[in-house]
Structure formats: structure tokens, C-alpha cells
N, C-alpha and C positions, 0 to 999 in steps of 0.2 A: 229080338222081341220075345218076351216071356209068353209061355202058353197059358199060364194062370197068374193070378196075383193073390198071393197069400200074405197079406200085410200084417194082420194082427193089430193089437192096440199099441200105440206108442208108449214106451215105459215112462212112468212119472218120476223116476229117481235119477234121471240123467242130469248132467251138468256138473258144475264144480262146487264141491262142498268142503269148506275149510282148506282150500288149495289142492284138493284131491278129486280125481275122477271117481265115480262110483266103483267100488271093488266088484269083481266078478263073484257071483254066487259060488260057493264051494262045490256044489253038486252039479255045476254046469260045465261041460267040456266045450261048449259052443261060445266061449268068451275068452278073450285075452286082454290083458291090461299091463302097461309098462309100470304102473305103480303097485302091482300085485307082487308082493315080496315074500309070500308064504314059502317056506322051505320044505322040501320033501327029501329026506335022507341026505341032508347037507347041501342040496342043490336047489336052485330056484324052482318053484313049482311049475306045473305044466301050463298054467294060465298066465305066466309071466312072459312078456315080450320086451325087448329093449326099446327105449324111446328113440326118436329121430334126433340126431345131433345136427347142429348148424353153427356156422361161423358168421360173424357180422351181427347186424341188428335184428331184434325180434320182429320189427316191421318188415324187413326184407324177407325174413323167414316166413312170415304170414303171407306175404305176396306170392312167394314161391309155392307155398302149400296150396293156396287157393287156385293158382294156375294149374297145378297138377290135378286137383280135384275136379276142376271144370272140364278137363279133358277126358275124365272117366265116363264111360257109358253107364247108364242106369244109376247115376249118382245125383241126388238132390240135396242142395245145401238147405238146411232147416234153420239153423241159428249161427250167427257169426258176431263175435265181439272182438275187441282189440287183441285178446289172447286166447280165445276159445272158438272152436268150430264144431258144430254137430251136423253130420250128414247122414242121409239114409241111402243105402245101396240096395238095389233090387237084384236078386240072383237071376241068371239068364233063363234057366229052364222053367222053374216053378214060380218065379216072381216073389220069392220070400224076401222080406225086408230085414236087413241087418243095420243096426245102429252103430255108427262110427264117430268117435269123438277125438278131438285133438286139443291139448292144453299147452300153450307156450309158456315156458318158465325161463325168462331172460337171465336170471341169476345163475342158472345152470347151463344155459345155451342148449336146451333140449326142448323137444315137443313130446310131451307124454301122450300116449295113444291108448284107446280102448275100442274094441270092436266086438259086438255080440249079436248072435242070432236071437230073434224074438222068441222063438220056440223050436222044439225038436230035440231029439236025444243026441244028435250029432250034426256037425256042420262039415264033416270030412276034412277038417283043417282049413276051411275056406277063409275064416276070419284072420287067422295067422298069415296065410298066403297072401291075402289082399293087402294087409299092412306091410308085408315084406316087399311086395311089388310097388306099393306107394312109396316106401322108403327108397327103393332104387331109383324111381322116377324123380323123387325129391332131390336125391343126391346128384343125379345127372343134370338137373335143372340149375345147379349151382353155377 
């Protein structure tokens, strides 16, 4: 249980726009996105994270993703469509809200991901770590 709840205002620019999740602001190290392709010195930028991969149908991948999310403590599902999920995660200690999105792209057999803290100069790598943990749980649920 969080000692505080620092929720802030829900961003208005979340969701899917022309088949893409909202890019991370360039000046924010508290955001990662699998569709963030900006290169730094010939390598993918620090805001890039790999999408989740899946075999089988998009529907099965969505079912598996939802099962993983529903097992997560301090996770609230906000929006769900056939190919998109938006969830809010509350951090353990301060109760800060992080916005986490998933976009299934059946043609590529991937789930694009984005996770961002609503505010603060650093998330101490929490958004990247959360998505990597969710990736492991998603892969294990196969």
C-alpha cells in the first residue's frame, strides 16, 4: 500500500494515432516506447524498448496480456479495445501514477508498448523495468 497518492492529471494525448502510440517527449527520461526509433550515435535511443513478440492469434495474445495485467498489484485497466490496452500503475511507496499502453499489431505479431511517469525528473528506470518484467510474465504465460 502506498504512503501517498501522487496521481497528477491523466494525459490527454494517449491512445493510438495513425497506428502509433504517442512518442515520448525528447526531454523526458521517464518514458519508454517500442515505436520510439530515434537514433543516438548509430544506436537506438534511450527511450526505445523492444515490443513484445507473440506467436498465434492476436486474440490469444490479448487474452494472455490481460491475464498478466490483472495479476499485477496496483494496476488498473482504464481502456481496452480489440487491439489496445491502457492501464495505470501506481508505484509502491509514493503512489505515483504511470501510464502504460499496449498496441497489438497482428501483421507483425508484436505488441508495441509505452510506459511513462506523469511527472518527475527521473523514474530510476522503473518504466523500463516494469515492461521487461511484464514481458517475462507474458512470455512465461505462453
